C-alpha positions as CSV (number, residue, x, y, z in Angstrom):
1,M,0.0,0.0,0.0
2,R,1.5,3.3,-1.1
3,R,1.6,5.9,1.6
4,Q,0.1,9.2,0.6
5,P,0.5,12.6,2.4
6,V,-2.5,13.9,4.3
7,A,-4.7,15.6,1.7
8,P,-5.8,19.1,2.5
9,H,-9.5,20.1,2.5
10,T,-10.9,23.2,0.9
11,P,-13.0,24.9,3.5
12,P,-16.4,26.4,2.6
13,A,-17.5,30.0,2.9
14,L,-18.2,31.4,6.3
15,P,-21.9,31.7,7.3
16,D,-21.8,35.5,6.6
17,G,-20.8,34.8,3.0
18,A,-17.1,35.7,3.4
19,P,-14.7,33.1,1.9
20,A,-12.9,30.9,4.5
21,R,-9.1,30.6,4.5
22,V,-7.3,27.4,4.8
23,H,-8.2,25.6,8.0
24,D,-6.1,27.8,10.3
25,R,-6.5,28.9,13.8
26,Q,-7.7,32.4,12.9
27,T,-10.5,31.0,10.8
28,L,-11.6,28.7,13.6
29,H,-11.5,31.5,16.1
30,A,-13.6,33.7,13.8
31,L,-16.2,31.0,13.5
32,L,-16.3,30.3,17.2
33,A,-16.7,34.0,18.0
34,Q,-19.6,34.2,15.5
35,R,-21.2,31.1,17.0
36,N,-21.0,32.7,20.5
37,Q,-22.5,36.0,19.3
38,Q,-25.2,34.6,17.0
39,P,-26.9,31.6,18.7
40,G,-29.4,31.4,15.9
41,L,-26.7,30.5,13.4
42,R,-25.1,27.8,15.6
43,A,-26.2,24.8,13.4
44,Q,-24.9,26.6,10.3
45,I,-21.7,27.6,11.9
46,D,-21.1,24.1,13.3
47,E,-21.5,22.7,9.8
48,A,-19.0,25.2,8.5
49,I,-16.5,24.2,11.2
50,T,-17.1,20.5,10.5
51,Q,-16.6,21.0,6.7
52,A,-13.5,23.1,7.1
53,F,-11.7,21.4,9.9
54,V,-13.0,17.9,10.7
55,R,-11.6,14.9,8.8
56,P,-10.8,11.3,9.5
57,V,-7.1,11.0,10.4
58,A,-4.8,8.8,12.4
59,M,-2.9,10.6,15.0
60,L,0.5,9.7,16.6
61,V,1.3,11.0,20.0
62,L,4.9,10.6,21.1
63,D,6.1,11.2,24.6
64,M,9.7,11.1,25.8
65,C,10.1,9.2,29.0
66,G,11.8,10.5,32.1
67,F,11.4,14.3,31.6
68,S,11.4,15.2,35.3
69,R,14.1,12.7,36.3
70,I,16.5,13.7,33.5
71,T,15.9,17.4,34.0
72,A,16.5,17.1,37.7
73,S,19.7,15.1,37.2
74,H,21.3,16.8,34.2
75,G,19.5,20.2,33.7
76,I,17.2,21.6,31.1
77,I,19.9,22.2,28.5
78,H,20.8,18.5,28.5
79,F,17.1,17.6,28.1
80,L,16.6,20.1,25.3
81,A,19.5,18.5,23.5
82,L,17.7,15.1,23.8
83,I,14.5,16.7,22.4
84,H,16.5,17.9,19.4
85,R,17.8,14.3,18.9
86,M,14.3,12.9,19.2
87,E,13.2,15.2,16.4
88,Q,16.0,14.0,14.2
89,A,14.6,10.5,14.6
90,A,10.9,11.3,14.5
91,R,10.4,13.8,11.8
92,P,12.1,11.9,8.9
93,A,10.2,8.7,10.0
94,I,6.9,10.6,10.0
95,A,7.5,12.2,6.6
96,A,8.6,8.8,5.1
97,N,5.3,7.3,6.1
98,G,3.2,10.0,4.6
99,G,2.6,11.9,7.9
100,E,2.7,15.5,8.9
101,V,3.9,16.9,12.2
102,V,1.1,19.1,13.6
103,K,2.8,20.4,16.7
104,Q,5.5,19.8,19.3
105,E,5.2,20.7,22.9
106,A,8.2,20.2,25.2
107,D,8.9,16.4,25.0
108,N,5.7,15.6,23.2
109,L,5.3,15.4,19.4
110,F,2.0,15.1,17.6
111,A,1.5,14.0,13.9
112,V,-1.4,13.0,11.6
113,F,-1.6,10.4,8.9
114,T,-4.3,9.3,6.5
115,H,-4.4,5.8,8.0
116,P,-3.4,4.2,11.3
117,Q,-1.2,1.7,9.5
118,H,1.0,4.5,8.4
119,A,1.1,5.9,11.9
120,L,2.1,2.6,13.3
121,E,4.8,2.1,10.8
122,A,6.1,5.6,11.6
123,A,6.1,4.8,15.3
124,L,8.1,1.6,14.7
125,D,10.6,3.4,12.5
126,I,11.0,6.1,15.2
127,L,11.6,3.5,18.0
128,R,14.1,1.7,15.8
129,A,16.0,4.9,15.0
130,L,16.1,5.7,18.7
131,D,17.4,2.3,19.5
132,A,20.2,2.8,17.0
133,M,21.1,6.1,18.4
134,N,21.2,4.7,22.0
135,T,23.8,2.1,21.1
136,V,26.4,4.9,20.8
137,Q,25.3,7.0,23.7
138,P,26.1,6.9,27.4
139,P,23.2,6.0,29.8
140,E,22.4,9.6,30.7
141,S,22.0,10.5,27.0
142,Q,19.8,7.6,25.9
143,L,16.3,8.3,24.5
144,L,13.2,6.3,25.5
145,A,9.8,7.1,24.1
146,S,6.2,5.9,24.3
147,V,3.6,6.2,21.6
148,G,-0.2,6.4,21.4
149,I,-2.1,6.0,18.2
150,G,-5.8,6.9,17.5
151,Y,-8.0,7.1,14.4
152,G,-11.3,8.8,13.7
153,P,-13.0,12.2,12.9
154,T,-10.7,14.9,14.3
155,L,-10.8,18.7,14.2
156,V,-7.4,19.6,12.7
157,V,-6.1,23.1,12.9
158,A,-3.4,23.3,10.2
159,G,0.1,23.2,11.8
160,K,-1.3,24.0,15.2
161,D,-3.5,21.5,17.0
162,L,-5.8,18.5,17.0
163,F,-9.1,18.1,18.9
164,G,-11.4,15.1,19.2
165,H,-12.3,11.9,21.2
166,E,-9.6,9.7,19.5
167,M,-7.0,12.4,20.0
168,N,-7.8,12.5,23.7
169,I,-7.5,8.7,24.0
170,A,-4.3,8.6,22.0
171,C,-2.8,11.2,24.3
172,K,-3.7,9.2,27.4
173,L,-2.3,6.1,25.8
174,G,1.0,7.7,24.7
175,E,1.6,9.9,27.8
176,D,0.1,8.1,30.7
177,I,-0.3,4.4,30.0
178,A,2.4,3.3,27.5
179,G,5.8,2.3,29.0
180,P,9.2,3.1,27.4
181,G,9.4,1.6,23.9
182,Q,5.7,0.7,23.8
183,V,3.2,1.6,21.1
184,L,-0.5,1.5,22.2
185,L,-3.4,1.8,19.8
186,T,-7.1,2.7,20.4
187,Q,-9.7,0.1,19.4
188,E,-10.7,2.3,16.3
189,A,-7.1,2.4,15.1
190,C,-6.6,-1.3,15.7
191,T,-9.8,-2.2,13.8
192,A,-8.6,-0.3,10.7
193,L,-5.3,-2.2,10.4
194,E,-4.8,-4.8,7.8
195,P,-5.7,-8.2,9.3
196,G,-2.8,-10.5,10.0
197,R,-0.2,-7.9,9.6
198,Y,0.6,-7.2,13.2
199,L,0.5,-9.1,16.5
200,L,-1.4,-6.9,19.1
201,H,-2.2,-7.6,22.7
202,P,-5.6,-6.4,24.0
203,L,-5.5,-4.1,27.1
204,Q,-8.2,-3.1,29.6
205,E,-7.7,0.4,31.0
206,R,-9.8,3.0,32.7
207,I,-9.8,6.7,31.9
208,G,-11.9,9.1,33.9
209,G,-14.0,6.2,35.3
210,M,-14.7,4.9,31.8
211,A,-13.6,1.5,30.5
212,L,-11.1,1.8,27.6
213,H,-10.3,-1.0,25.1
214,A,-6.8,-0.6,23.7
215,F,-4.1,-2.7,22.1
216,R,-0.4,-2.9,22.6
217,F,1.8,-3.6,19.6
218,V,3.8,-6.8,20.0
219,A,5.4,-7.7,16.7
220,S,5.1,-7.2,12.9
221,L,4.1,-10.3,11.0
222,H,5.5,-9.0,7.7
223,E,9.0,-8.0,6.5
224,R,9.6,-4.4,7.1
225,P,12.0,-2.4,4.9
226,L,14.8,-0.3,6.4
227,P,13.9,3.4,6.9
228,G,14.4,5.3,3.6
229,A,13.9,2.3,1.4
230,P,11.6,2.9,-1.6
231,L,7.9,2.4,-0.9
232,S,6.2,-0.5,-2.5
233,S,3.8,0.4,-5.3
234,A,1.4,-2.4,-4.3
């Protein structure tokens, strides 16, 4: 399956007839302000926001492990250098798998893909790159990361942010539940994967008092090319 970059959507006109810009934060803020000021237009404005910003995407949430411990032991400059090295591993892997980095906050990185299979392959490439980097680094400079992956309708603000139920769950999985070197997927993301391609272990977690069905990646059941290898045309 050839990986394709996330396709942009052309937003509709705003409810007042003015043309909408690309799905950026300024457009979203204008629509939300109009929604608050004109309750009678809420249904129309909600539809405009949905058409301009909401699309089905897979999201990858990467969290570097040990932020507080590393910063306390070696200082913030050392940790910032580790973040820079994490980017060197993550951004090429995300781009090679057809993804787009939406934002980076401290030791967290967020990216979107058209399909969760691309997000999972990117996560595996990132972890493999970090493992390779760690082989030549002393213990205090080794990088460990955890990843959460979700899939579903998401409000995407171009280059700025992601909002939605699957995004919330992916954040919980990547930041709070996954351990170092683990990739956890939501049930929606897991269901969309090609059958028989991966070995996944079901998990039962609770978030905010609600039962959460998630899956932990265990192994690939297919031969994976080295990062940077030509993509298959199949």
